[in-house]
C-alpha positions as a printed Julia matrix, in Angstrom:
383×3 Matrix{Float64}:
  88.8   115.86  -17.31
  88.67  115.76  -20.84
  85.88  115.0   -22.78
  86.64  111.52  -23.37
  87.06  110.61  -19.84
  83.57  112.09  -19.34
  82.17  109.64  -21.99
  83.52  106.55  -20.32
  80.82  106.38  -17.6
  77.95  106.37  -19.9
  80.06  104.21  -21.72
  80.36  101.3   -19.02
  76.84  102.08  -18.11
  75.78  100.97  -21.64
  77.69   97.66  -21.84
  76.59   96.83  -18.92
  72.86   97.72  -19.74
  73.64   95.65  -23.09
  75.48   92.98  -21.3
  72.51   92.55  -18.86
  69.74   92.54  -21.51
  71.67   89.95  -23.78
  71.47   88.03  -20.23
  67.85   88.45  -20.33
  67.1    87.17  -23.6
  69.54   84.28  -23.41
  67.76   83.44  -19.88
  64.13   83.64  -21.95
  66.09   81.72  -24.69
  67.08   79.09  -22.37
  63.9    78.2   -20.63
  62.04   76.02  -23.15
  65.31   74.12  -23.56
  65.6    73.69  -19.83
  61.65   72.75  -19.76
  62.18   70.42  -22.54
  65.36   68.78  -20.61
  63.51   68.47  -17.61
  60.46   67.07  -19.56
  63.07   64.6   -21.44
  64.65   63.68  -18.02
  60.84   63.28  -16.68
  59.84   60.46  -19.21
  63.14   58.72  -18.83
  62.72   58.27  -15.51
  58.8    57.36  -16.19
  60.09   54.37  -18.44
  62.85   53.74  -16.02
  60.0    52.82  -13.5
  57.49   51.24  -16.11
  60.91   49.04  -17.22
  61.42   48.2   -13.18
  57.58   47.63  -12.67
  57.8    45.31  -15.67
  60.56   43.41  -14.45
  59.3    43.2   -10.96
  55.85   41.7   -12.68
  58.07   39.64  -14.91
  59.64   38.32  -11.79
  56.18   37.65   -9.65
  54.77   36.0   -12.66
  57.77   33.12  -12.77
  57.72   33.45   -8.9
  54.12   32.69   -9.15
  54.43   30.08  -11.94
  56.84   28.43   -9.87
  54.44   28.59   -6.81
  51.92   27.0    -8.72
  54.52   24.18   -9.99
  55.33   23.45   -6.64
  51.43   23.13   -4.99
  50.93   21.04   -8.29
  54.03   19.06   -7.32
  52.89   18.76   -3.27
  48.7    18.03   -4.63
  50.38   15.16   -6.34
  52.86   13.68   -4.14
  49.68   14.26   -1.29
  47.06   12.52   -3.48
  50.0     9.9    -3.96
  50.35    9.92   -0.23
  46.19    9.17    0.38
  46.03    6.76   -2.3
  48.61    4.78   -0.73
  48.17    5.32    2.92
  43.69    5.37    3.44
  40.92    5.89    1.59
  38.86    7.12    4.24
  37.43   10.76    4.31
  39.33   11.9     7.12
  42.75   10.71    5.98
  41.59   12.74    2.34
  40.65   15.82    4.51
  44.2    16.1     6.28
  46.15   15.58    3.27
  43.81   18.4     1.44
  44.74   20.67    4.23
  48.26   19.69    4.16
  48.34   20.45    0.38
  46.93   23.75    1.35
  49.24   25.0     3.42
  52.12   24.34    1.06
  50.92   26.84   -1.33
  51.49   29.87    1.24
  54.38   28.8     1.71
  55.15   28.85   -1.83
  53.58   32.44   -2.02
  56.01   33.89    0.34
  58.44   33.05   -2.12
  57.07   35.58   -4.41
  58.65   38.94   -2.32
  61.71   40.08   -4.01
  64.31   39.28   -1.65
  63.68   35.59   -1.57
  66.02   33.71   -4.18
  65.6    30.54   -6.4
  67.96   28.79   -3.8
  65.83   29.52   -0.85
  62.86   28.6    -2.49
  64.77   25.36   -3.02
  65.47   25.19    0.44
  61.77   26.13    1.49
  60.83   23.04   -1.39
  63.03   20.51    0.53
  61.99   21.32    3.82
  58.44   20.84    3.26
  59.28   17.53    1.87
  61.14   16.93    4.58
  58.29   17.92    7.15
  55.32   15.52    5.25
  58.21   12.34    5.14
  58.16   13.21    8.79
  54.25   13.36    9.13
  53.69   10.59    6.86
  54.47    7.78    9.42
  51.42    9.35   11.54
  49.0     9.59    8.84
  49.82    6.21    7.73
  49.48    4.42   11.61
  45.71    6.74   11.39
  45.21    5.0     7.96
  46.35    1.78    9.83
  43.99    1.94   12.37
  40.6     3.16   10.16
  41.61    0.19    7.84
  41.85   -2.07   10.92
  38.27   -0.3    11.53
  36.89   -0.72    7.94
  38.4    -4.6     8.34
  36.03   -4.73   11.09
  33.38   -3.32    9.94
  33.39   -5.03    6.69
  32.29   -8.67    7.65
  28.98   -6.61    9.1
  28.31   -4.93    6.27
  29.0    -7.83    3.97
  27.14  -10.36    5.66
  23.94   -7.98    6.53
  22.37   -8.49    3.21
  22.75  -12.31    3.18
  20.62  -12.65    6.74
  17.57  -10.09    5.29
  17.82  -12.34    1.62
  17.6   -15.11    3.78
  14.74  -13.6     6.03
  12.89  -12.41    3.39
  13.07  -15.33    1.08
  11.94  -17.59    4.14
   9.18  -14.41    4.65
   7.91  -15.09    1.73
   8.02  -19.57    1.62
   6.58  -18.65    5.41
   5.26  -15.28    6.05
   5.44  -14.17    9.6
   2.18  -13.03   10.76
   1.56  -13.34   14.63
  -0.24  -11.68   16.92
  -3.96  -13.71   16.78
  -5.56  -16.21   18.76
  -6.27  -19.29   16.65
  -7.71  -22.34   18.28
  -6.75  -25.91   17.22
  -8.63  -28.97   17.76
  -7.15  -32.49   17.09
 -10.5   -34.37   15.96
 -11.44  -37.38   17.61
 -10.41  -39.05   20.5
  -9.51  -42.38   21.94
 -12.73  -43.05   23.39
 -15.98  -42.14   20.66
 -19.13  -40.67   22.51
 -22.12  -42.15   20.84
 -24.92  -39.73   22.98
 -26.38  -37.55   20.59
 -26.12  -33.7    19.93
 -28.15  -31.23   17.49
 -26.41  -30.77   14.71
 -26.46  -27.09   15.12
 -28.28  -24.75   17.98
 -31.92  -25.62   18.03
 -31.63  -28.52   15.17
 -33.85  -31.4    15.46
 -31.19  -33.37   13.73
 -29.17  -35.1    16.38
 -25.93  -36.61   15.63
 -23.47  -39.18   17.66
 -21.46  -36.37   19.75
 -17.64  -37.53   18.65
 -16.03  -40.51   17.17
 -12.8   -42.3    17.3
 -12.09  -41.72   13.47
 -10.21  -43.69   11.16
  -7.26  -46.0    10.97
  -4.02  -46.31    8.25
  -4.89  -49.03    6.39
  -0.97  -49.43    5.67
   0.46  -48.14    8.89
  -2.46  -48.74   11.81
  -1.96  -45.8    12.54
  -5.43  -44.36   14.4
  -6.5   -40.77   13.16
  -7.08  -39.23   16.71
  -3.42  -39.98   17.35
  -2.12  -38.48   14.03
  -3.97  -35.64   14.38
  -2.93  -34.95   17.8
   0.47  -35.46   16.52
  -0.29  -32.88   14.07
  -2.13  -30.38   16.14
   0.63  -30.12   18.88
   3.14  -29.51   15.9
   1.03  -27.26   14.58
   0.88  -24.97   17.7
   4.59  -24.65   18.54
   4.62  -23.57   14.84
   2.49  -20.81   15.15
   4.02  -20.23   18.35
   7.02  -19.73   16.73
   5.3   -17.23   14.58
   3.95  -15.29   17.29
   0.42  -16.5    17.54
  -1.41  -17.43   20.73
  -2.79  -21.1    20.05
  -5.15  -22.84   22.37
  -5.63  -26.56   22.08
  -9.43  -28.33   22.16
  -7.09  -31.23   23.53
  -3.65  -32.04   24.09
  -4.76  -35.89   25.2
  -6.03  -38.59   23.37
  -7.87  -39.6    26.78
 -10.49  -36.63   26.81
 -14.48  -36.93   26.27
 -15.2   -33.83   24.12
 -17.99  -33.82   22.03
 -18.01  -31.51   18.58
 -19.71  -28.71   20.1
 -17.82  -28.94   23.2
 -15.31  -28.06   21.34
 -16.79  -25.27   19.03
 -18.05  -23.64   22.69
 -13.87  -23.46   23.83
 -13.31  -21.35   20.33
 -16.39  -19.39   21.12
 -15.32  -18.77   24.89
 -12.32  -17.75   23.79
 -12.75  -15.59   21.04
 -10.67  -17.42   18.16
  -9.85  -15.38   15.18
  -9.19  -18.64   13.56
 -11.01  -21.95   14.43
  -8.63  -25.23   12.64
  -9.8   -28.47   12.85
  -7.37  -30.9    11.87
  -8.77  -34.34   10.4
  -7.82  -37.27    8.31
  -9.79  -38.95    5.54
 -10.87  -42.35    4.33
 -12.4   -44.22    1.55
 -13.26  -47.31    0.28
 -11.38  -46.56   -2.9
  -7.72  -47.11   -1.89
  -6.35  -45.28   -4.88
  -8.61  -42.12   -4.0
  -5.61  -39.13   -2.8
  -5.49  -35.86   -2.27
  -6.6   -32.71    0.78
  -9.53  -30.64    1.19
 -10.82  -28.27    3.44
 -14.42  -27.94    4.74
 -16.66  -24.87    5.51
 -20.33  -24.08    5.74
 -22.57  -23.06    3.17
 -23.72  -19.45    2.18
 -27.34  -19.96    3.56
 -26.13  -22.13    7.01
 -29.07  -21.63    9.08
 -27.07  -21.25   12.46
 -23.92  -19.07   11.37
 -24.46  -18.17    7.71
 -22.31  -14.82    8.52
 -19.25  -16.45    9.09
 -19.03  -18.23    5.92
 -16.8   -15.77    3.82
 -14.78  -15.74    6.31
 -14.38  -19.36    7.17
 -14.17  -19.77    2.97
 -11.84  -17.86    3.2
  -9.65  -19.39    5.65
 -10.45  -22.68    4.15
  -8.93  -21.11    0.58
  -6.17  -20.1     2.27
  -4.87  -23.08    4.32
  -5.82  -25.59    1.7
  -3.8   -23.69   -1.04
  -0.74  -23.71    1.26
  -0.78  -27.1     2.68
  -0.82  -28.6    -1.12
   1.82  -26.33   -2.23
   4.11  -27.09    0.9
   3.3   -30.72    0.76
   2.69  -31.43   -3.4
   0.1   -33.85   -2.74
  -3.53  -33.95   -4.89
  -5.35  -30.95   -4.6
  -9.33  -31.43   -4.29
 -11.84  -28.94   -2.99
 -13.2   -26.58   -0.79
 -16.29  -28.85    0.61
 -19.03  -26.08    1.92
 -21.66  -28.31    3.6
 -23.98  -27.88    6.77
 -23.76  -31.11    8.16
 -20.2   -30.92   10.74
 -21.7   -30.15   14.22
 -18.3   -28.77   15.03
 -18.76  -26.14   12.07
 -22.47  -25.42   12.72
 -21.56  -24.63   16.71
 -19.02  -22.17   15.95
 -19.44  -18.68   15.83
 -15.52  -17.96   14.6
 -14.11  -18.57   11.18
 -13.81  -22.01   10.91
 -12.36  -24.83    8.85
 -11.64  -28.63    8.56
  -8.44  -29.33    7.22
  -8.64  -33.37    5.58
  -4.82  -33.76    5.32
  -4.95  -36.98    3.59
  -6.72  -40.15    3.19
  -5.58  -43.01    5.74
  -6.69  -45.76    3.28
  -4.3   -44.78    0.47
  -0.98  -46.33    0.78
   0.88  -43.82   -0.54
  -0.98  -41.15    1.71
  -1.27  -43.23    4.98
   2.65  -43.95    5.42
   3.62  -40.26    4.19
   1.53  -38.47    6.95
   3.24  -41.19    9.66
   6.33  -39.61    8.78
   7.79  -36.99   10.4
   9.31  -35.36    7.3
   5.86  -35.1     5.75
   4.37  -33.97    9.19
   6.82  -31.05    9.27
   5.35  -30.25    5.47
   1.75  -30.26    6.4
   2.55  -28.16    9.64
   4.28  -25.41    7.47
   1.59  -25.55    4.73
  -1.29  -24.98    7.42
   0.83  -22.29    9.29
   1.22  -20.74    6.14
  -2.36  -20.87    5.14
  -3.2   -18.95    8.7
  -0.58  -16.91    7.92
  -2.03  -15.73    4.3
  -5.56  -15.59    5.87
  -4.21  -12.71    8.25
  -2.38  -10.97    5.9
């Protein structure tokens, strides 16, 4: 082998080594570029992902806006249906639940696969569903409206009886629950026998007289007293009182002491003695009541209660009849009061010697006013 041929393998090997080195150098130099390319690719991918995400978010926002618009439309439609059908709370609750169901359907449209036409279809189907359920709601509202119309007269008319009852109670107080003894004064036959003016008294008085007579009407006092007394009994019983009459007839024999003893034995809470007055002066008129004095030797302990009872009866009597008010006469000369161990009063309703009062007291209408006045006074006393 010649010299050149022997050097050829070494030359080839050198070339290969050089080529290898060159490849290694190129590989080393190319690696940063590849890295840069990879990073650029990664950044491009991230940008693409963010872009896709933004587009998805925008799509979600658009879908949400559409959902809110649909919800607002449905709520407005529901509120209009509620106003048109019924104002009741039950219908309002049902309408609210329906409107809450509709936004749930709109939220379903937020998915990427739901198209605008599908939303429109769902909205159309929901409004059809609402139209289908509306007759039932209207039927319910009609039923409730009928119930409200049925109950409305009660709510409208209830205050009226209450107002009337209140005004009537103010004019005619209702107390009741007490025991009252009514003594229509006098009787058809007087009793001239004497009896003590008070327990242990040396002063003697006739047991009872027949009373006076109307100068104009000719009506006897004992009859007038009984008529008013019986009407007063009925009035008091209608107000809840327990009433005992000392007499219910003119043909009796009861002294003034006997009448007081009836009240004492019954334990009367008020002893009301019905009388009419008389005078030689025909112009004298008006009503008065009578009770004992604070120093009464027989029953001074009942003075305060008797005075209060007398004031109450006189004031209410005058208020009811409009007659002239005289006064409360305190005296210890009345046998029927001196023997009473209960609160007592005598009501002198008017003067039968006065033509006007005599005529008035004989009339049904005025008797009604007198009765209401006495009853109101008794109510006021117990109040």
